[in-house]
C-alpha positions, 0 to 999 in steps of 0.5 A, spaced: 499 500 499 505 504 501 508 505 494 501 506 491 501 511 496 506 514 494 504 514 487 496 518 489 501 523 493 505 524 487 499 526 482 497 531 486 505 534 487 504 534 479 498 537 478 501 543 483 507 543 478 502 545 473 497 548 477 500 551 484 503 558 485 509 554 488 515 556 493 514 563 493 508 568 493 506 568 486 504 564 481 510 562 476 509 565 472 506 572 474 509 579 474 514 581 479 509 586 481 502 584 478 498 590 475 492 592 478 486 591 473 483 598 471 476 599 467 476 599 460 471 599 455 470 592 453 468 593 446 474 594 444 477 588 446 485 590 450 490 587 453 492 592 460 497 592 465 502 590 461 509 588 465 515 581 464 512 575 468 517 572 472 519 567 467 524 571 462 521 571 454 514 573 456 510 578 458 503 578 463 497 582 462 490 583 464 484 583 459 478 584 462 472 581 460 464 582 461 462 579 466 455 577 461 457 578 454 450 579 452 450 586 456 443 585 460 448 584 467 453 588 469 459 587 471 467 585 468 472 579 470 479 580 469 483 575 466 490 573 467 494 573 459 500 570 458 504 572 451 510 570 449 515 575 447 516 574 440 510 578 437 512 577 430 512 569 430 511 566 423 505 561 423 502 567 429 499 565 435 498 559 438 493 558 444 494 554 450 487 551 453 489 548 460 483 543 463 478 542 469 474 546 468 477 550 474 484 550 472 489 556 471 493 557 465 499 562 467 502 557 472 502 551 467 506 556 461 514 553 463 512 545 462 508 548 456 514 551 454 519 546 455 514 540 452 512 545 445 520 548 444 521 545 436 515 550 434 516 556 439 519 560 434 515 559 429 508 560 434 507 565 439 505 561 445 498 565 448 496 562 455 491 565 460 487 563 465 480 562 464 474 565 468 473 563 475 479 560 476 487 563 478 486 569 482 478 570 480 477 562 482 469 561 484 470 560 492 466 554 495 471 552 501 467 546 503 466 543 496 472 544 495 474 540 501 470 534 499 472 533 492 479 537 491 483 536 485 478 530 483 472 530 477 468 524 481 469 524 488 463 525 491 461 530 495 455 531 501 448 534 499 450 541 503 456 542 501 454 543 493 447 546 495 451 552 499 456 553 493 451 554 488 447 558 493 454 561 495 455 563 487 448 564 486 445 567 480 452 569 476 454 561 476 450 562 469 456 566 466 461 560 468 459 557 461 463 554 456 460 558 451 462 564 456 470 562 455 468 562 448 466 569 447 472 571 452 477 568 448 474 571 441 475 578 445 482 575 447 484 574 439 482 580 437 486 584 444 492 580 440 490 583 433 490 575 430 487 575 424 487 567 426 490 562 430 492 555 432 489 551 438 491 547 444 487 544 448 488 539 454 482 534 456 477 540 459 481 544 454 480 540 448 473 541 448 473 549 450 477 548 443 471 544 440 466 549 442 471 555 439 472 551 432 464 550 432 463 557 433 469 560 430 471 556 424 474 561 419 479 564 425 483 557 427 487 554 423 489 548 426 487 544 432 491 539 437 486 536 441 490 532 447 486 527 452 480 529 448 473 531 451 467 530 446 463 536 444 457 533 447 460 533 453 456 527 456 458 525 464 454 519 464 456 515 458 457 508 459 465 508 456 467 511 462 465 506 466 466 500 461 473 502 460 476 500 467 476 493 465 479 494 459 485 498 461 486 495 467 488 487 465 492 491 459 496 494 464 497 487 468 499 484 463 504 488 460 506 488 468 506 481 470 501 481 476 498 475 476 491 476 478 485 480 474 484 487 476 478 486 472 474 481 476 477 483 482 474 490 481 468 488 479 467 483 485 469 489 490 464 493 487 458 488 487 460 486 495 461 494 497 459 500 497 466 503 494 465 503 487 463 510 487 470 511 491 474 506 486 471 510 481 474 517 482 481 514 485 483 510 480 482 514 474 486 519 478 491 514 479 493 513 472 494 520 471 500 519 474 502 511 473 498 509 467 501 501 470 496 503 475 502 499 480 500 496 486 492 497 484 491 489 482 494 487 489 489 491 492 483 490 488 485 481 489 485 482 497 479 486 497 475 482 493 478 476 497 475 478 504 481 483 505 478 490 504 483 494 509 489 495 505 484 498 499 480 502 504 486 505 507 488 506 500 482 511 498 483 514 505 489 517 503 487 518 496 481 522 500 487 526 503 491 527 499 487 530 493 485 536 496 488 542 493 485 550 494 481 552 489 486 557 485 489 550 483 482 548 482 476 551 482 470 545 484 466 552 484 467 553 476 467 546 476 461 545 478 458 552 475 459 549 468 459 542 467 452 541 471 449 547 467 451 543 460 453 537 460 447 531 458 444 529 464 437 525 465 434 532 466 435 539 463 440 544 467 433 549 470 430 543 473 428 544 479 430 539 484 425 535 485 425 530 480 431 529 478 432 523 482 426 520 479 429 522 472 436 520 474 433 514 477 430 511 471 436 513 466 440 508 470 435 503 469 435 503 462 443 502 462 445 495 461 450 493 466 455 488 461 456 496 458 457 498 465 462 492 468 467 492 471 462 497 475 454 497 476 448 501 475 449 504 483 456 506 480 453 510 475 448 514 480 452 514 486 459 518 483 461 524 484 459 528 478 451 525 478 451 526 486 453 533 485 449 535 479 443 532 481 443 537 487 446 543 484 441 549 484 438 551 477 441 554 474 438 560 471 439 560 463 443 556 462 448 555 456 445 551 451 450 545 448 452 544 441 446 542 436 445 534 437 449 531 431 453 538 429 460 536 426 467 539 427 468 544 422 473 542 416 479 544 419 486 540 421 485 537 428 490 532 430 487 528 436 493 525 441 490 520 447 493 515 451 490 508 451 490 507 458 487 514 459 481 513 464 479 521 465 478 521 457 478 514 455 480 512 448 472 510 446 471 518 447 476 520 441 473 514 437 466 518 438 469 525 436 474 523 431 467 521 427 465 528 428 471 531 424 472 531 417 479 533 417 482 529 423 488 524 425 488 520 431 494 518 434 493 513 440 499 513 445 500 506 447 501 505 455 500 512 456 495 516 461 492 523 461 495 530 459 501 527 454 504 533 452 507 534 459 506 527 462 506 522 457 511 519 452 516 522 447 511 519 442 506 523 444 510 530 444 512 528 437 506 527 433 504 534 436 510 537 434 510 534 427 502 536 427 504 544 429 510 545 423 507 541 417 504 546 413 
């Protein structure tokens, strides 16, 4: 168990290296003296307060965007923006989009620059803290403590409802549609006729949504760890992928048990299904071999669940971070309003449980194996959005069946990724007319910074092509 616990702690350290403020008082890419945003005319997008970032070669500034892009509700949101100093890069702007939703962009700049270094003489790297992240993170302390860096840890009903009430009606302005509108303002402020997009995880979803809204403004797009632009967080593929991945990892590492059968037995003999669904998915981010996990599952399937429960306790303790690293308030505001649920995002709370139960009852158990219907019903995001207060005028999702536009797209995905499994990438591949899908063997999530060299080489080749 010690080795598995150390690996989970390493997940947090890796996430922190992308998103936390490090050992000093400022993010790694913050200006030496943070600019104070001043009210500006957001009808004319502009970057203000420009000064050198702590990382050489970057300038940090602020883009002020309206809280409500329709103009009906007053208010402004200052977004921190980082731009590389090679303003005249021959291939223009490369906008890199981090994930979540809830993860800021600026603290990841050094890692992204290192990953994309071979093409950054040709591109001007640009990153930003999307609305509701970083210094402007939506703060829900209790929900944050209960969920931390995870997507699927199970919070209490009170924590969810208190968070939604604390954010209030403004939670409707933290949708992906709002972020896409922010990005278009950023493009104008950069005086870029068009640009190239590179998005990881939820960032791939933002890139897809921008592509759909502004196809003539995108030269090409990289989608790393692909989230389909029809955002279905109860898709059976998310649950069924665990058996394939665990067996593949076990075969390559030589373990003697069948971890998929053992997981199925534990899920059906205990109430640990939702916790295991969350923890194993996060564990695979740092260790796509899932080292030590088969032994824990095998012992639990044999009646000794203590070590596995100890692992889950350590997982919960080690994956708690502040909202400035990954805002769970934003996470819920975005996903509960616009993902595909058995209810509409503005539906009253009464009646949602019945709709969820009816949906879960319609699912084939075989498609969910090694998990079961109870795991689908009781996983953390289902519980969160079941109890999330109705969102006034939620942003519409893309029309069902709408494809990506005729723009060159590279998708890269790890064959052992459980956060965004290959099955989801293939769904999006079918909706992209000019796509190359590269599946990286024995690899997990967020390939440009954590994957093997083959992933970065595929991205560099695509960005340098033509």
